[in-house]
C-alpha positions, 0 to 999 in steps of 0.5 A: 878467783875467790879465796877458799873459805866462808865468802858471800856466795850462797850455798848451792840451792835450787836458785843456783842450780836453776842459774846453772842450768840456764847459763850453760844452756844459753852459753852452748846455744851461743856456740851456733854463731861460730858455725859458718853459714850455720842455722840462725847465724843472723836472726832478726833479733841480732841484725847488726851492721857489724855482724859481717865483720865477725864481731858477733862471732867473737862476742858469742863465743867469748860470752857463751864460754863466760856463761858456762864457766861463771856459775862454777865460780861461785861453788864454795866447795870447788874454791875450798877443795880445788883452788888452782882449778878455781883460779884457772877457770876464773882467769878464762872467765875474766878474759872472755868477759873482757873480750865479749864486753869489747865486742858487745860495745862495738855491736852496740854502735851497730844496733838496728834499733837505733840510739836508745839500744846502742846506749842500753847495750853500750852501758851494759858492755862498759859496766861488764868490762869495768866490774870484771876488771875490778874483780880481777884487780882485787884478786891480784891484790889479795883483797878477796872479800872485795874481789867476790863482791865485784865478781857477783856484779860481773856475773850478774851482768854476764847473766844479761844474755839470759835475761834478754832471751827471757824478755824476747818473747814479749817483744814479739807479743807487745802492743808497743811493737818489736822495735820499741819493746826491744829498745826497752829490753836493752836496759831491762836485760841488765839493770834489774840484774845489777839492782838485784846483786846490789840488794843482795850484797847489801843484805849479806854484809850485815849478816856476814858481819853478825856471823863473824861477831858470833864466831869471834 
Protein backbone atom coordinates (compact mmCIF):
# COMPACT_ATOMS: atom_id res chain seq x y z
CA UNK A 1 0.00 0.00 0.00
CA UNK A 2 2.97 2.32 0.44
CA UNK A 3 5.40 3.00 -2.35
CA UNK A 4 8.82 1.48 -2.08
CA UNK A 5 11.62 3.63 -0.87
CA UNK A 6 12.14 5.88 2.11
CA UNK A 7 8.92 6.65 3.93
CA UNK A 8 7.69 7.76 7.30
CA UNK A 9 7.52 4.27 8.75
CA UNK A 10 10.16 3.57 11.39
CA UNK A 11 12.66 0.78 11.03
CA UNK A 12 11.58 -2.53 12.52
CA UNK A 13 12.88 -1.93 16.03
CA UNK A 14 11.77 -3.47 19.31
CA UNK A 15 8.57 -1.43 19.41
CA UNK A 16 7.53 -2.62 15.96
CA UNK A 17 8.08 -6.26 16.94
CA UNK A 18 6.08 -5.81 20.15
CA UNK A 19 3.20 -4.28 18.19
CA UNK A 20 3.46 -7.11 15.66
CA UNK A 21 3.33 -9.76 18.40
CA UNK A 22 0.37 -8.14 20.18
CA UNK A 23 -1.51 -7.57 16.92
CA UNK A 24 -1.09 -11.13 15.70
CA UNK A 25 -2.00 -12.57 19.11
CA UNK A 26 -5.12 -10.43 19.41
CA UNK A 27 -6.03 -11.05 15.79
CA UNK A 28 -5.85 -14.81 16.20
CA UNK A 29 -7.79 -14.60 19.46
CA UNK A 30 -10.57 -12.74 17.63
CA UNK A 31 -11.10 -15.74 15.38
CA UNK A 32 -12.64 -17.63 18.31
CA UNK A 33 -15.82 -15.68 17.61
CA UNK A 34 -16.02 -17.42 14.25
CA UNK A 35 -16.59 -20.77 15.98
CA UNK A 36 -20.32 -21.51 16.35
CA UNK A 37 -21.12 -21.98 20.02
CA UNK A 38 -17.41 -21.83 20.72
CA UNK A 39 -15.93 -20.87 24.09
CA UNK A 40 -16.18 -17.19 24.92
CA UNK A 41 -18.56 -16.52 22.06
CA UNK A 42 -20.35 -13.75 23.95
CA UNK A 43 -18.54 -12.94 27.21
CA UNK A 44 -19.96 -10.12 29.35
CA UNK A 45 -17.43 -7.60 28.05
CA UNK A 46 -18.92 -8.00 24.58
CA UNK A 47 -22.60 -8.36 25.52
CA UNK A 48 -24.47 -6.60 22.74
CA UNK A 49 -27.98 -6.53 21.37
CA UNK A 50 -26.75 -7.33 17.87
CA UNK A 51 -24.53 -10.32 18.74
CA UNK A 52 -27.27 -12.79 17.83
CA UNK A 53 -27.48 -11.26 14.34
CA UNK A 54 -23.91 -12.25 13.52
CA UNK A 55 -22.58 -8.70 13.49
CA UNK A 56 -20.01 -9.49 16.18
CA UNK A 57 -18.80 -12.47 14.17
CA UNK A 58 -18.31 -10.28 11.10
CA UNK A 59 -16.59 -7.56 13.11
CA UNK A 60 -14.25 -9.99 14.87
CA UNK A 61 -13.29 -11.86 11.72
CA UNK A 62 -12.50 -8.80 9.63
CA UNK A 63 -10.89 -6.85 12.47
CA UNK A 64 -8.76 -9.83 13.45
CA UNK A 65 -7.45 -10.15 9.90
CA UNK A 66 -6.71 -6.40 9.75
CA UNK A 67 -4.78 -6.69 13.02
CA UNK A 68 -2.67 -9.55 11.68
CA UNK A 69 -1.89 -7.91 8.34
CA UNK A 70 -1.45 -4.30 9.47
CA UNK A 71 2.04 -4.44 11.00
CA UNK A 72 3.53 -6.12 7.93
CA UNK A 73 2.54 -3.13 5.80
CA UNK A 74 5.08 -1.00 7.64
CA UNK A 75 8.11 -3.17 6.90
CA UNK A 76 10.12 -1.09 4.43
CA UNK A 77 11.90 -4.21 3.17
CA UNK A 78 8.62 -5.81 2.13
CA UNK A 79 7.52 -2.69 0.27
CA UNK A 80 10.86 -2.44 -1.48
CA UNK A 81 11.44 -6.09 -2.44
CA UNK A 82 7.86 -7.35 -2.81
CA UNK A 83 5.72 -4.38 -3.88
CA UNK A 84 3.11 -6.67 -5.46
CA UNK A 85 2.65 -8.58 -2.21
CA UNK A 86 2.53 -5.30 -0.30
CA UNK A 87 -0.27 -4.03 -2.53
CA UNK A 88 -2.20 -7.31 -2.32
CA UNK A 89 -2.00 -7.40 1.47
CA UNK A 90 -2.94 -3.74 1.54
CA UNK A 91 -6.12 -4.38 -0.45
CA UNK A 92 -7.11 -7.12 2.00
CA UNK A 93 -6.30 -4.85 4.95
CA UNK A 94 -8.41 -2.00 3.58
CA UNK A 95 -11.34 -4.31 2.81
CA UNK A 96 -11.19 -5.78 6.31
CA UNK A 97 -10.99 -2.37 8.00
CA UNK A 98 -13.96 -1.02 6.06
CA UNK A 99 -16.07 -4.13 6.74
CA UNK A 100 -15.06 -4.32 10.41
CA UNK A 101 -15.66 -0.60 10.81
CA UNK A 102 -19.17 -0.88 9.37
CA UNK A 103 -19.97 -3.83 11.65
CA UNK A 104 -18.42 -1.96 14.58
CA UNK A 105 -20.70 1.01 13.93
CA UNK A 106 -23.72 -1.28 14.13
CA UNK A 107 -22.39 -2.85 17.33
CA UNK A 108 -21.87 0.60 18.85
CA UNK A 109 -25.63 1.17 18.78
CA UNK A 110 -26.14 -2.08 20.66
CA UNK A 111 -23.65 -1.32 23.44
CA UNK A 112 -24.89 -2.65 26.76
CA UNK A 113 -23.32 0.22 28.70
CA UNK A 114 -25.40 2.93 27.07
CA UNK A 115 -25.06 6.09 24.96
CA UNK A 116 -21.57 7.09 26.12
CA UNK A 117 -20.18 3.76 24.95
CA UNK A 118 -22.22 4.09 21.77
CA UNK A 119 -20.58 7.48 21.15
CA UNK A 120 -17.08 6.20 21.91
CA UNK A 121 -17.22 3.10 19.77
CA UNK A 122 -19.34 4.78 17.11
CA UNK A 123 -16.82 7.58 16.64
CA UNK A 124 -14.04 4.99 16.53
CA UNK A 125 -15.83 3.14 13.72
CA UNK A 126 -16.40 6.34 11.73
CA UNK A 127 -12.78 7.48 12.19
CA UNK A 128 -11.50 4.02 11.24
CA UNK A 129 -13.54 3.94 8.04
CA UNK A 130 -12.61 7.52 7.16
CA UNK A 131 -8.84 7.19 7.68
CA UNK A 132 -8.67 3.85 5.86
CA UNK A 133 -10.74 5.08 2.92
CA UNK A 134 -8.62 8.24 2.70
CA UNK A 135 -5.42 6.14 2.76
CA UNK A 136 -6.75 3.97 -0.06
CA UNK A 137 -7.79 6.99 -2.09
CA UNK A 138 -4.35 8.55 -1.76
CA UNK A 139 -2.77 5.30 -2.96
CA UNK A 140 -4.97 5.19 -6.06
CA UNK A 141 -3.96 8.80 -6.74
CA UNK A 142 -0.30 7.76 -6.33
CA UNK A 143 0.12 10.35 -3.59
CA UNK A 144 2.16 7.87 -1.60
CA UNK A 145 3.55 10.18 1.09
CA UNK A 146 0.02 11.21 2.07
CA UNK A 147 -1.13 7.61 1.73
CA UNK A 148 1.42 6.46 4.26
CA UNK A 149 0.39 9.14 6.75
CA UNK A 150 -3.25 8.08 6.51
CA UNK A 151 -2.30 4.42 6.83
CA UNK A 152 -0.47 5.20 10.06
CA UNK A 153 -3.63 6.83 11.38
CA UNK A 154 -5.71 3.88 10.19
CA UNK A 155 -3.50 1.33 11.93
CA UNK A 156 -3.43 3.42 15.12
CA UNK A 157 -7.21 2.95 15.16
CA UNK A 158 -6.94 -0.74 14.26
CA UNK A 159 -4.79 -1.09 17.38
CA UNK A 160 -7.78 0.00 19.47
CA UNK A 161 -8.58 -3.71 19.64
CA UNK A 162 -5.27 -4.24 21.44
CA UNK A 163 -5.42 -1.24 23.76
CA UNK A 164 -9.04 -2.04 24.66
CA UNK A 165 -7.96 -5.40 26.01
CA UNK A 166 -5.00 -3.91 27.82
CA UNK A 167 -7.39 -1.56 29.63
CA UNK A 168 -10.06 -4.16 30.44
CA UNK A 169 -8.43 -5.45 33.65
CA UNK A 170 -8.80 -1.93 35.06
CA UNK A 171 -12.54 -2.10 34.42
CA UNK A 172 -12.80 -5.10 36.74
CA UNK A 173 -10.56 -3.52 39.39
CA UNK A 174 -11.76 0.08 39.16
CA UNK A 175 -13.40 1.61 42.26
CA UNK A 176 -15.76 3.43 39.88
CA UNK A 177 -17.41 0.19 38.80
CA UNK A 178 -17.16 -1.86 35.63
CA UNK A 179 -19.77 -0.04 33.57
CA UNK A 180 -18.47 3.48 34.20
CA UNK A 181 -14.88 2.43 33.54
CA UNK A 182 -15.91 0.64 30.35
CA UNK A 183 -17.61 3.83 29.15
CA UNK A 184 -14.31 5.66 29.61
CA UNK A 185 -12.46 2.84 27.83
CA UNK A 186 -14.72 3.27 24.79
CA UNK A 187 -12.78 6.50 24.20
CA UNK A 188 -9.46 5.65 25.86
CA UNK A 189 -8.91 2.62 23.63
CA UNK A 190 -8.50 4.80 20.52
CA UNK A 191 -8.19 8.53 21.21
CA UNK A 192 -4.67 8.26 22.77
CA UNK A 193 -3.63 6.00 19.87
CA UNK A 194 -4.66 8.62 17.35
CA UNK A 195 -3.04 11.43 19.35
CA UNK A 196 0.20 9.43 19.54
CA UNK A 197 0.10 8.86 15.77
CA UNK A 198 -0.41 12.57 15.13
CA UNK A 199 2.46 13.50 17.44
CA UNK A 200 4.73 10.99 15.73
CA UNK A 201 3.75 12.29 12.30
CA UNK A 202 4.35 15.88 13.41
CA UNK A 203 7.84 14.99 14.64
CA UNK A 204 8.67 12.87 11.60
CA UNK A 205 7.82 15.45 8.95
CA UNK A 206 10.56 18.00 9.90
CA UNK A 207 13.11 15.20 10.32
CA UNK A 208 12.22 13.79 6.90
CA UNK A 209 12.44 17.22 5.29
CA UNK A 210 15.86 17.80 6.86
CA UNK A 211 17.09 14.40 5.63
CA UNK A 212 15.86 15.15 2.11
CA UNK A 213 17.60 18.54 2.20
CA UNK A 214 20.90 16.97 3.29
CA UNK A 215 20.73 14.33 0.56
CA UNK A 216 19.69 16.82 -2.12
